[in-house]
N, C-alpha and C positions, 0 to 999 in steps of 0.2 A: 711496756718499758720503751724508752727512748735514749739516745746518745745526748750526753752534754757536749759543750763545745770542747772539752779536754778529752773526750772519747769515753769517758766514764758512763755508766747506765743510770738512768733516772727511772724510779718507780713513781707512776702517778698516783698509786695508792698511798705512798709516803707523802706526797704534796697534798693529798685529799686530807689526811690526818692533821698535818700542820696547819692547813687552812680552816680545818673544822667543818668540812663539807664532804659530800659523797664523792666517789669516783665518777658518777654519772654528771654531777655538776662540773667536774674538771673537763670531762669530755664536751659538755655543752659550751664551755668557755672556749675551748680549743677549736670548736667546730662553728663559733659565731652565732649560736643561738640567742634569741631575744629575751627569753625568760628568765633572766639572771639579774639580780639587783645590781646597780652600778657599784655598790661597796663590795659586794661579793666578787664581781668580775675584777676590780681593781686589786683586790687582796690576792686572787688567784694569779693574776698577771704578773704581780710583783714577785710572788714566789717562784713562778716559772722562770722569771728572768734572773731572779738571784741564784737559782739552782742551775743555771746555764741551759735550760731546756732548749733544744733546736727544733723549731717548727719546720715542717717541709716547705721547701721554696716553691715559688710558682712554677718552675721548671719541672718540679716533680709531681706536680698535680694535674689532673686533666682539665683542660681549658674549655670553657663554654663556647657556644657558637653565636654570642651576641656581644654588643657593646652597650653598656649602661651609660646613658647621657643624662646627666642631672643638671637642671637649672635651679637657681635659687628663686628666679622669678622669669617668667616667659613673657617676652615682648616681641610680637609676631615678627615684624620687620628685621629686627636685630638678630633674635634667636634663630630665624630660618636660615640665615647665612652660615652660622655656625652648624647647624644640623646638615646642611648640604655638604660641607667640609668633612664632617664625621661619616656620613653615608658614602661619600666618594671612596673613601679609604676602606671602609668596613665592606662594602660591596666587592671591592677589588680582592679582598682576602676571604671573600664566601661567608661574611658575618651579617647578622641583622642588628638594627639599632633599636633600643627601647629608650623612650624620651620620658623623663620624669620631671615634674615641677615640685619643689619642696621648699616653702619658706615664704619669703617676701621682702620688698625693699632690697637691702643688700645684706640679708641674713638667710642662714640655711636651716630648714626645719629638720626634724628628727625622723619622720616617717618614711624617707626614701630607702634607708638602709635595709630595712627587713625584707623588702621587696627585691633589692638587689641581691642579699644573701641567698634568697629562696632561688632566684634565677642563676646564680653562678655565673657571672658574665666572664668573658676573656678579660675584661678590664672595665674601669670606670672613668669617664671623662666628666669632670665636675666643673661647672661653670660658676665657681665661687671660691673665694678663699676661706670662708667661715666654717672650716671643718674642725670639729673638736677632737681631742686625743682619743677618746674611747671609740669614735667611729672610725678612726684610722687603724686603730688596733684591731678592730673586729674585721675589717677588711684584710689587714696584713695576716690575721690568724687563718683565714680562708684562702691565702695565697692569691688575692684579687689585686692586680696592680692598679694604681691610681695616678692620673695626671689631671692637672688643674689647667683650665683656661681662664685667665685672670686679667681682664682688661683694666681691672681697678689698680693693678700694679703692686700688690703687697701679699705674695702667696708665701706660705711657710717655707724656709730655705731648704728644708729637707725633703720637700715633695717635688717631683719634676713638674714644670709649669711651662706655659706659653702665654706671652704677653705681647704688647706693642708699644711703640715709641711715643708715648703721650706728650712728653715735653717737646719733642721735636715737632709734633703736629701743631701744638699751640703756637709755636714759634713761627712756623711756615704760614699759619692762617693769618697771623696779625701782621708779619712782614708784606703779605700780600696786599693788605689793606693800606699799610703804610705807603708801599711803592705806588699805589693808585693815587696817593695825595691825601689820604685821611690823616687826621691828628687827634681828633676826638673819637676814640674807640673804646667802646665797653665790652665787657666780658660777662657773659652769663654761664654759669657751670653747675655741677650737681652738688651733692651733699659735701659739706667741708670736712667730713670724717672719711672720705674715700681718696686715696692717693691719686687715682686718675684725675679727679676733679682738681686737686691742688697741682698736679703736674701740668696740666693744660694750661691752668692760670699762670704758672711759673713760667711756661714757654711765652705767653702773652707779655707778661711783665718784662722778660728778657729782651724781647723784640722792641717793645716801647722803650726800655732803657738804652739799648744799643743804638736807637734812632734819635736819642736825647729828647724823648717825649715823656712828659710828666703823666702820672697816672691820677686822675682824680678818684680818691677811695670810694666816692658814690658810683663809679663806673663799674665796679667789681661786684657781682652778685652770686651768692651760692644758693641753691634751692634744690629742686628735683631735676632728674633726667626725663621729665614728661613735657608734652606740649603746654599743659597748663602753667607749669614752673616758668617756662620761657615766655609765655604771654604775660604772666603777672610782673615778672621782673621788668619786661619790655615796656609794659605801660606805664610804670613808675619812672623808668629811664627817659622815656620819650616825652613825658609831661614835665620834666624838670627844666630848669634854666640850664643854659649851656648843654643841651641835649646832645648826645653823641650822633655822628654822621654815619658810623658803622658799628655793628655788633658782631662779636665772635661768641657763637653759642657752643657750649660744651658737647652737645650732640645734635643730630639732625631733628629729633622731635622738639627740643628746645627752639631750634631754628624756625620750625613750622609755627610755634607758638609767637615768636617774634613777628612772623609775617601776619599773623592774625592781629596783633597789636597795632602794627603799622597801619594796616588797612582800616582798623577801626578809627584812625586819626586822619584818614583820607591821604596818607602817604603813598607815594609810588616807588616800587621797588624796580631796579636800584637808583632811580633818579633821586628820591629824597632820602634814602638809606640803603646801605650795602649790608648784606648778611652773609656770614660764612658759618657753616655748621660743622659737624664731626661725625664720623662713622661711614658715610656714603651708602646708607641703605636705599632700597628701591624707590621709595617715595621722593628721594632728593632729586631723581631725574624726572619725576612725573609732574611735580609742582610748576607753577608759572609765577616768575620766572624759575627756570631749573636752578637748583641750589649749588652754589660754590661750597665745596666741603672738603675735609680731609678724609682721605679714604683709609679707614682702619681695615686690615685685611682679615676680616672675621672668618671668611670661609676657609682661607689658609691656615688660621689659628686652630680652627677645629680639625682640619686634615692633619696637621702636624702634631697635635695632641693625641690624635688616634694612632698615628704611627708610633709615637713615643709609647703609648700604653701597650701596644701589641709587641713592641721590642723589648719590654721590661724584662721578659724572662731570660733574655740573653745578656742582660747587663749584670756586671759582677757588683756585689754589695759594696766593694771598696771604691767603685767609680765615683767621680764627681757627679752630684745630682744635676741633671741637665735643666738649664733655664734658657729659653729661647724668646728673644725679643724681636719681632718682625717690624720692618720699616712701615712708616705711614708716608702718604704724599698727598699733595694739595691737587684737587680736581677743580679746575676753573669753569664755571658755567655762567648762567646769566644774572646771578644775584648781586654781583659786585661790578662797581664802576666808579670812575673818579667823582669825588663830591662836587656838587654844583656850586 
């Protein structure tokens, strides 16, 4: 038996009868086992909630000795910064880190959850917003806290999360190019259904509008956050009439693609074309010329998310769900200069 929210006693056997399942099945649902159909799990969860069944909180359960870090997609340069931040805090607390990749593009797969439940981590840091309700319920059932690292900018409102100031980054990048004297400035960004892509372009548009500059619709390109996406968009932009003299790329990988496209045309950077990236991953410092870019504090984002997930046991359920947005800033290097 267990106590309801009003202090009365709840018999799991009664819940089992009402749900048409065995007590063992009820136990499996409560313990997050995977061999239960979604329909049965949903029916049992609904009955438990309706009867006011109170699961033990994270502070009442033993906590594991590791942090589960889950990426929907692993990109080495970008992901390693987040891993470094998570490991910094985990190591200070005497914990190990398990890194899992599950999904692709900007969607989250289903296979990560079973491993996480088996390992019983102290918490899950999830680098994705694409979490479905049944995954959240299973983590909650086992008392495993969750925090989202979401540079895309659209985490669920009821889950603690860490993000960054995408609009401000796009604004700063474009203002830098305008202050250098550029007037024909293009923007290449990621998928149009990701809020970070939209926010960075909105920052670009705001900077252009505040400077009294028109934006040619052909200068704004949505694509992928990969080198190939930046290269393909830049090839088209640079071969057009009234080609831009500067390009703001939505991330550093796209900026490297812009480098490739410019050099295919025999252009010199920054003499013939200025380029600004976004993220400030390690290769931005290694390329020639070194890339001017917007520093997104990926390492700090990972560290802050880990602190939040480890402190979850001390947070009252009535507290406001924390949302942290860390500041971005421009790092000026050799890829930008006044237009010739």
